[in-house]
N, CA and C atoms as an extended XYZ file, in Angstrom:
372
Properties=species:S:1:pos:R:3:atomname:S:1:resname:S:1:resid:I:1 pbc="F F F"
N       -93.396       69.104       69.997 N   MET     1
C       -92.022       68.659       69.987 CA  MET     1
C       -91.924       67.223       69.500 C   MET     1
N       -92.882       66.384       69.912 N   ARG     2
C       -92.826       64.976       69.509 CA  ARG     2
C       -92.976       64.825       68.009 C   ARG     2
N       -93.896       65.590       67.406 N   SER     3
C       -94.093       65.454       65.965 CA  SER     3
C       -92.890       65.986       65.194 C   SER     3
N       -92.214       67.011       65.736 N   GLU     4
C       -91.016       67.525       65.082 CA  GLU     4
C       -89.910       66.479       65.083 C   GLU     4
N       -89.759       65.768       66.178 N   ARG     5
C       -88.733       64.715       66.235 CA  ARG     5
C       -89.108       63.550       65.343 C   ARG     5
N       -90.402       63.302       65.198 N   ALA     6
C       -90.836       62.219       64.315 CA  ALA     6
C       -90.483       62.554       62.870 C   ALA     6
N       -90.807       63.780       62.452 N   TRP     7
C       -90.475       64.181       61.089 CA  TRP     7
C       -88.975       64.279       60.892 C   TRP     7
N       -88.254       64.648       61.930 N   ALA     8
C       -86.796       64.685       61.827 CA  ALA     8
C       -86.241       63.291       61.579 C   ALA     8
N       -86.834       62.283       62.217 N   GLY     9
C       -86.416       60.899       61.981 CA  GLY     9
C       -86.698       60.442       60.566 C   GLY     9
N       -87.863       60.823       60.031 N   VAL    10
C       -88.216       60.459       58.659 CA  VAL    10
C       -87.275       61.143       57.668 C   VAL    10
N       -87.037       62.428       57.885 N   ILE    11
C       -86.170       63.188       56.975 CA  ILE    11
C       -84.733       62.680       57.054 C   ILE    11
N       -84.262       62.378       58.252 N   CYS    12
C       -82.913       61.843       58.422 CA  CYS    12
C       -82.758       60.513       57.698 C   CYS    12
N       -83.719       59.643       57.860 N   SER    13
C       -83.675       58.350       57.172 CA  SER    13
C       -83.733       58.538       55.661 C   SER    13
N       -84.585       59.426       55.194 N   PHE    14
C       -84.730       59.692       53.767 CA  PHE    14
C       -83.408       60.161       53.160 C   PHE    14
N       -82.798       61.159       53.783 N   ILE    15
C       -81.561       61.738       53.253 CA  ILE    15
C       -80.407       60.744       53.343 C   ILE    15
N       -80.248       60.096       54.490 N   LEU    16
C       -79.148       59.149       54.643 CA  LEU    16
C       -79.307       57.937       53.728 C   LEU    16
N       -80.530       57.487       53.515 N   PHE    17
C       -80.781       56.356       52.627 CA  PHE    17
C       -80.333       56.698       51.202 C   PHE    17
N       -80.678       57.892       50.739 N   ILE    18
C       -80.270       58.314       49.401 CA  ILE    18
C       -78.758       58.487       49.333 C   ILE    18
N       -78.150       59.025       50.383 N   MET    19
C       -76.701       59.203       50.397 CA  MET    19
C       -75.966       57.865       50.350 C   MET    19
N       -76.436       56.892       51.109 N   VAL    20
C       -75.809       55.573       51.087 CA  VAL    20
C       -75.986       54.929       49.717 C   VAL    20
N       -77.164       55.083       49.145 N   CYS    21
C       -77.412       54.532       47.808 CA  CYS    21
C       -76.468       55.159       46.789 C   CYS    21
N       -76.328       56.476       46.815 N   LEU    22
C       -75.402       57.149       45.895 CA  LEU    22
C       -73.963       56.729       46.139 C   LEU    22
N       -73.589       56.599       47.393 N   PHE    23
C       -72.240       56.164       47.728 CA  PHE    23
C       -71.952       54.784       47.145 C   PHE    23
N       -72.889       53.888       47.299 N   LEU    24
C       -72.683       52.535       46.777 CA  LEU    24
C       -72.682       52.506       45.260 C   LEU    24
N       -73.518       53.318       44.646 N   LEU    25
C       -73.575       53.332       43.184 CA  LEU    25
C       -72.337       53.960       42.562 C   LEU    25
N       -71.824       55.011       43.174 N   LEU    26
C       -70.732       55.755       42.556 CA  LEU    26
C       -69.342       55.288       42.976 C   LEU    26
N       -69.164       54.913       44.226 N   ASN    27
C       -67.820       54.651       44.724 CA  ASN    27
C       -67.513       53.182       44.966 C   ASN    27
N       -68.382       52.505       45.653 N   VAL    28
C       -68.050       51.185       46.163 CA  VAL    28
C       -68.505       50.062       45.239 C   VAL    28
N       -69.384       50.340       44.328 N   ASN    29
C       -69.987       49.290       43.512 CA  ASN    29
C       -68.935       48.454       42.794 C   ASN    29
N       -67.969       49.083       42.184 N   GLY    30
C       -66.934       48.338       41.479 CA  GLY    30
C       -66.074       47.516       42.413 C   GLY    30
N       -65.759       48.064       43.589 N   ALA    31
C       -64.914       47.348       44.538 CA  ALA    31
C       -65.632       46.129       45.092 C   ALA    31
N       -66.901       46.279       45.420 N   LEU    32
C       -67.641       45.139       45.965 CA  LEU    32
C       -67.898       44.092       44.887 C   LEU    32
N       -68.118       44.537       43.682 N   ARG    33
C       -68.334       43.596       42.587 CA  ARG    33
C       -67.053       42.812       42.295 C   ARG    33
N       -65.896       43.485       42.365 N   ALA    34
C       -64.618       42.824       42.111 CA  ALA    34
C       -64.275       41.828       43.207 C   ALA    34
N       -64.748       42.089       44.424 N   SER    35
C       -64.459       41.171       45.523 CA  SER    35
C       -65.279       39.890       45.437 C   SER    35
N       -66.318       39.898       44.628 N   GLY    36
C       -67.166       38.720       44.510 CA  GLY    36
C       -68.327       38.710       45.478 C   GLY    36
N       -68.463       39.760       46.283 N   HIS    37
C       -69.539       39.845       47.274 CA  HIS    37
C       -70.241       41.193       47.177 C   HIS    37
N       -70.992       41.452       46.109 N   PRO    38
C       -71.635       42.761       45.978 CA  PRO    38
C       -72.742       42.997       46.994 C   PRO    38
N       -73.251       41.950       47.601 N   GLU    39
C       -74.328       42.117       48.566 CA  GLU    39
C       -73.845       42.695       49.892 C   GLU    39
N       -72.537       42.737       50.115 N   LEU    40
C       -72.015       43.314       51.351 CA  LEU    40
C       -72.321       44.799       51.455 C   LEU    40
N       -72.494       45.467       50.341 N   GLY    41
C       -72.827       46.885       50.353 CA  GLY    41
C       -74.166       47.169       51.006 C   GLY    41
N       -75.055       46.187       51.020 N   LEU    42
C       -76.361       46.387       51.655 CA  LEU    42
C       -76.238       46.626       53.153 C   LEU    42
N       -75.155       46.161       53.760 N   LEU    43
C       -74.979       46.372       55.197 CA  LEU    43
C       -74.832       47.846       55.546 C   LEU    43
N       -74.413       48.675       54.589 N   PHE    44
C       -74.303       50.107       54.844 CA  PHE    44
C       -75.665       50.748       55.090 C   PHE    44
N       -76.735       50.093       54.671 N   PHE    45
C       -78.070       50.657       54.866 CA  PHE    45
C       -78.551       50.520       56.310 C   PHE    45
N       -77.773       49.878       57.155 N   VAL    46
C       -78.087       49.839       58.585 CA  VAL    46
C       -77.903       51.231       59.183 C   VAL    46
N       -76.957       51.993       58.639 N   ILE    47
C       -76.619       53.314       59.192 CA  ILE    47
C       -77.813       54.280       59.194 C   ILE    47
N       -78.563       54.426       58.085 N   PRO    48
C       -79.725       55.335       58.148 CA  PRO    48
C       -80.765       54.900       59.173 C   PRO    48
N       -80.955       53.605       59.332 N   GLY    49
C       -81.923       53.115       60.309 CA  GLY    49
C       -81.522       53.437       61.732 C   GLY    49
N       -80.233       53.254       62.041 N   VAL    50
C       -79.738       53.553       63.388 CA  VAL    50
C       -79.817       55.046       63.667 C   VAL    50
N       -79.371       55.858       62.727 N   ALA    51
C       -79.369       57.312       62.936 CA  ALA    51
C       -80.785       57.863       63.087 C   ALA    51
N       -81.700       57.422       62.239 N   ALA    52
C       -83.074       57.920       62.319 CA  ALA    52
C       -83.778       57.408       63.570 C   ALA    52
N       -83.450       56.213       63.997 N   SER    53
C       -84.039       55.681       65.221 CA  SER    53
C       -83.532       56.452       66.434 C   SER    53
N       -82.293       56.874       66.392 N   PHE    54
C       -81.728       57.683       67.472 CA  PHE    54
C       -82.427       59.031       67.561 C   PHE    54
N       -82.751       59.622       66.419 N   ILE    55
C       -83.379       60.948       66.393 CA  ILE    55
C       -84.851       60.876       66.782 C   ILE    55
N       -85.551       59.828       66.369 N   SER    56
C       -86.989       59.705       66.648 CA  SER    56
C       -87.217       59.467       68.129 C   SER    56
N       -88.269       60.091       68.671 N   SER    57
C       -88.541       59.921       70.094 CA  SER    57
C       -89.363       58.664       70.368 C   SER    57
N       -90.454       58.520       69.678 N   LYS    58
C       -91.305       57.334       69.822 CA  LYS    58
C       -91.414       56.652       68.466 C   LYS    58
N       -91.846       55.425       68.486 N   GLN    59
C       -91.986       54.622       67.266 CA  GLN    59
C       -90.669       54.637       66.485 C   GLN    59
N       -89.626       54.189       67.135 N   ARG    60
C       -88.274       54.260       66.598 CA  ARG    60
C       -88.047       53.361       65.390 C   ARG    60
N       -88.954       52.482       65.084 N   VAL    61
C       -88.805       51.627       63.911 CA  VAL    61
C       -89.658       52.144       62.758 C   VAL    61
N       -90.816       52.669       63.054 N   LEU    62
C       -91.750       53.100       62.018 CA  LEU    62
C       -91.215       54.291       61.219 C   LEU    62
N       -90.658       55.290       61.895 N   PHE    63
C       -90.222       56.492       61.193 CA  PHE    63
C       -89.007       56.253       60.307 C   PHE    63
N       -87.982       55.505       60.751 N   PRO    64
C       -86.898       55.183       59.808 CA  PRO    64
C       -87.374       54.357       58.620 C   PRO    64
N       -88.306       53.457       58.864 N   LEU    65
C       -88.855       52.643       57.779 CA  LEU    65
C       -89.631       53.514       56.794 C   LEU    65
N       -90.394       54.462       57.296 N   LEU    66
C       -91.144       55.370       56.428 CA  LEU    66
C       -90.197       56.217       55.567 C   LEU    66
N       -89.123       56.718       56.162 N   GLY    67
C       -88.144       57.483       55.402 CA  GLY    67
C       -87.480       56.653       54.317 C   GLY    67
N       -87.171       55.393       54.622 N   ALA    68
C       -86.558       54.509       53.629 CA  ALA    68
C       -87.528       54.184       52.498 C   ALA    68
N       -88.779       53.974       52.835 N   ILE    69
C       -89.779       53.681       51.799 CA  ILE    69
C       -89.987       54.891       50.903 C   ILE    69
N       -89.978       56.089       51.480 N   LEU    70
C       -90.122       57.290       50.669 CA  LEU    70
C       -88.900       57.531       49.780 C   LEU    70
N       -87.734       57.094       50.206 N   ALA    71
C       -86.513       57.275       49.419 CA  ALA    71
C       -86.355       56.223       48.326 C   ALA    71
N       -87.114       55.154       48.380 N   THR    72
C       -86.980       54.065       47.422 CA  THR    72
C       -87.205       54.504       45.975 C   THR    72
N       -88.264       55.249       45.647 N   PRO    73
C       -88.423       55.665       44.246 CA  PRO    73
C       -87.297       56.572       43.752 C   PRO    73
N       -86.798       57.437       44.644 N   VAL    74
C       -85.695       58.316       44.257 CA  VAL    74
C       -84.458       57.489       43.922 C   VAL    74
N       -84.167       56.507       44.753 N   CYS    75
C       -83.002       55.651       44.501 CA  CYS    75
C       -83.181       54.815       43.241 C   CYS    75
N       -84.381       54.343       42.997 N   LEU    76
C       -84.613       53.582       41.764 CA  LEU    76
C       -84.386       54.439       40.528 C   LEU    76
N       -84.862       55.670       40.568 N   VAL    77
C       -84.640       56.576       39.432 CA  VAL    77
C       -83.150       56.851       39.266 C   VAL    77
N       -82.443       57.082       40.367 N   LEU    78
C       -81.000       57.304       40.293 CA  LEU    78
C       -80.271       56.085       39.730 C   LEU    78
N       -80.717       54.913       40.102 N   MET    79
C       -80.073       53.693       39.619 CA  MET    79
C       -80.327       53.478       38.129 C   MET    79
N       -81.515       53.799       37.674 N   ARG    80
C       -81.856       53.565       36.267 CA  ARG    80
C       -81.317       54.649       35.343 C   ARG    80
N       -81.305       55.897       35.803 N   VAL    81
C       -80.923       57.013       34.939 CA  VAL    81
C       -79.449       57.372       35.111 C   VAL    81
N       -79.020       57.479       36.359 N   GLY    82
C       -77.697       58.021       36.625 CA  GLY    82
C       -76.540       57.092       36.330 C   GLY    82
N       -76.696       55.831       36.568 N   VAL    83
C       -75.586       54.890       36.452 CA  VAL    83
C       -75.964       53.806       35.463 C   VAL    83
N       -75.042       53.488       34.573 N   PHE    84
C       -75.285       52.388       33.646 CA  PHE    84
C       -75.323       51.089       34.431 C   PHE    84
N       -76.389       50.364       34.291 N   SER    85
C       -76.575       49.147       35.070 CA  SER    85
C       -76.706       47.941       34.154 C   SER    85
N       -76.093       46.876       34.567 N   ASP    86
C       -76.214       45.634       33.806 CA  ASP    86
C       -77.283       44.713       34.397 C   ASP    86
N       -77.978       45.200       35.407 N   ARG    87
C       -79.048       44.411       36.025 CA  ARG    87
C       -80.400       44.834       35.465 C   ARG    87
N       -81.351       43.930       35.554 N   SER    88
C       -82.698       44.254       35.098 CA  SER    88
C       -83.409       45.106       36.157 C   SER    88
N       -84.536       45.668       35.759 N   PHE    89
C       -85.319       46.485       36.679 CA  PHE    89
C       -85.749       45.672       37.892 C   PHE    89
N       -86.115       44.421       37.699 N   TRP    90
C       -86.598       43.588       38.802 CA  TRP    90
C       -85.478       43.256       39.780 C   TRP    90
N       -84.257       43.093       39.276 N   GLN    91
C       -83.132       42.863       40.179 CA  GLN    91
C       -82.828       44.111       41.003 C   GLN    91
N       -82.915       45.267       40.374 N   GLU    92
C       -82.698       46.507       41.115 CA  GLU    92
C       -83.803       46.752       42.135 C   GLU    92
N       -85.022       46.397       41.774 N   LEU    93
C       -86.135       46.532       42.708 CA  LEU    93
C       -85.938       45.609       43.916 C   LEU    93
N       -85.498       44.394       43.671 N   ALA    94
C       -85.220       43.465       44.772 CA  ALA    94
C       -84.075       43.991       45.636 C   ALA    94
N       -83.051       44.577       45.011 N   TRP    95
C       -81.914       45.112       45.751 CA  TRP    95
C       -82.351       46.267       46.645 C   TRP    95
N       -83.194       47.153       46.116 N   ILE    96
C       -83.610       48.317       46.900 CA  ILE    96
C       -84.564       47.901       48.028 C   ILE    96
N       -85.386       46.878       47.807 N   PHE    97
C       -86.228       46.375       48.895 CA  PHE    97
C       -85.378       45.704       49.975 C   PHE    97
N       -84.289       45.070       49.573 N   SER    98
C       -83.358       44.515       50.564 CA  SER    98
C       -82.731       45.637       51.377 C   SER    98
N       -82.452       46.757       50.718 N   ALA    99
C       -81.893       47.902       51.422 CA  ALA    99
C       -82.887       48.448       52.451 C   ALA    99
N       -84.166       48.480       52.099 N   VAL   100
C       -85.194       48.923       53.051 CA  VAL   100
C       -85.238       47.973       54.248 C   VAL   100
N       -85.123       46.683       53.986 N   PHE   101
C       -85.089       45.693       55.076 CA  PHE   101
C       -83.915       45.970       56.011 C   PHE   101
N       -82.723       46.213       55.454 N   TRP   102
C       -81.548       46.453       56.284 CA  TRP   102
C       -81.672       47.760       57.061 C   TRP   102
N       -82.321       48.748       56.489 N   CYS   103
C       -82.563       50.002       57.201 CA  CYS   103
C       -83.472       49.750       58.410 C   CYS   103
N       -84.535       48.991       58.206 N   ALA   104
C       -85.432       48.659       59.319 CA  ALA   104
C       -84.718       47.791       60.352 C   ALA   104
N       -83.831       46.926       59.900 N   LEU   105
C       -83.068       46.093       60.832 CA  LEU   105
C       -82.124       46.946       61.679 C   LEU   105
N       -81.553       47.989       61.083 N   GLY   106
C       -80.726       48.914       61.859 CA  GLY   106
C       -81.532       49.626       62.931 C   GLY   106
N       -82.753       50.028       62.582 N   ALA   107
C       -83.623       50.670       63.567 CA  ALA   107
C       -84.000       49.697       64.677 C   ALA   107
N       -84.280       48.462       64.324 N   LEU   108
C       -84.592       47.452       65.341 CA  LEU   108
C       -83.387       47.160       66.232 C   LEU   108
N       -82.219       47.126       65.629 N   GLY   109
C       -80.998       46.904       66.410 CA  GLY   109
C       -80.756       48.015       67.406 C   GLY   109
N       -80.962       49.267       66.978 N   TYR   110
C       -80.802       50.386       67.899 CA  TYR   110
C       -81.838       50.310       69.026 C   TYR   110
N       -83.063       49.969       68.691 N   LEU   111
C       -84.104       49.836       69.707 CA  LEU   111
C       -83.747       48.738       70.710 C   LEU   111
N       -83.230       47.626       70.213 N   PHE   112
C       -82.827       46.516       71.078 CA  PHE   112
C       -81.725       46.944       72.037 C   PHE   112
N       -80.708       47.617       71.526 N   ILE   113
C       -79.595       48.053       72.370 CA  ILE   113
C       -80.062       49.085       73.394 C   ILE   113
N       -80.932       50.008       72.982 N   SER   114
C       -81.408       51.024       73.928 CA  SER   114
C       -82.268       50.402       75.026 C   SER   114
N       -83.035       49.376       74.702 N   VAL   115
C       -83.827       48.691       75.730 CA  VAL   115
C       -82.911       47.937       76.689 C   VAL   115
N       -81.870       47.306       76.154 N   LEU   116
C       -80.924       46.604       77.026 CA  LEU   116
C       -80.215       47.566       77.970 C   LEU   116
N       -79.797       48.704       77.443 N   ILE   117
C       -79.121       49.681       78.289 CA  ILE   117
C       -80.087       50.269       79.328 C   ILE   117
N       -81.339       50.503       78.912 N   GLY   118
C       -82.336       51.008       79.854 CA  GLY   118
C       -82.655       49.999       80.946 C   GLY   118
N       -82.703       48.720       80.605 N   ALA   119
C       -82.972       47.682       81.597 CA  ALA   119
C       -81.811       47.564       82.567 C   ALA   119
N       -80.582       47.713       82.070 N   LYS   120
C       -79.425       47.628       82.942 CA  LYS   120
C       -79.380       48.814       83.889 C   LYS   120
N       -79.747       50.005       83.416 N   ARG   121
C       -79.785       51.185       84.281 CA  ARG   121
C       -80.870       51.046       85.339 C   ARG   121
N       -81.953       50.379       85.005 N   GLY   122
C       -83.033       50.179       85.960 CA  GLY   122
C       -82.639       49.263       87.097 C   GLY   122
N       -81.752       48.306       86.846 N   ARG   123
C       -81.298       47.385       87.891 CA  ARG   123
C       -80.268       48.017       88.795 C   ARG   123
N       -79.507       48.983       88.274 N   ASP   124
C       -78.436       49.582       89.083 CA  ASP   124
C       -78.924       50.572       90.095 C   ASP   124
């Protein structure tokens, strides 16, 4: 059961990471670029980390991070082939690594909140 939940966390992170990447590339990219703050879209990558950390039973940071790392080449190919980009390959690579960081930060945030809630329940 533990290994099934671990793989479920990796798969959840993988799928959600690609979905967020596609969402940002297809729908929000123009809006964020017009606002002058295109980096705000990276905050959406917290969602796959939180969701995958919720699904994973143990090692709540490692499995979402693994799913995000596995999704990185897929997102890079989608960015280079699917959407016309005015950025260089190195800028896109830096952007996708930032997305992996935000995904791991979402997993860490969920772990932090769950530990706080568990500590509060222990005192009550």
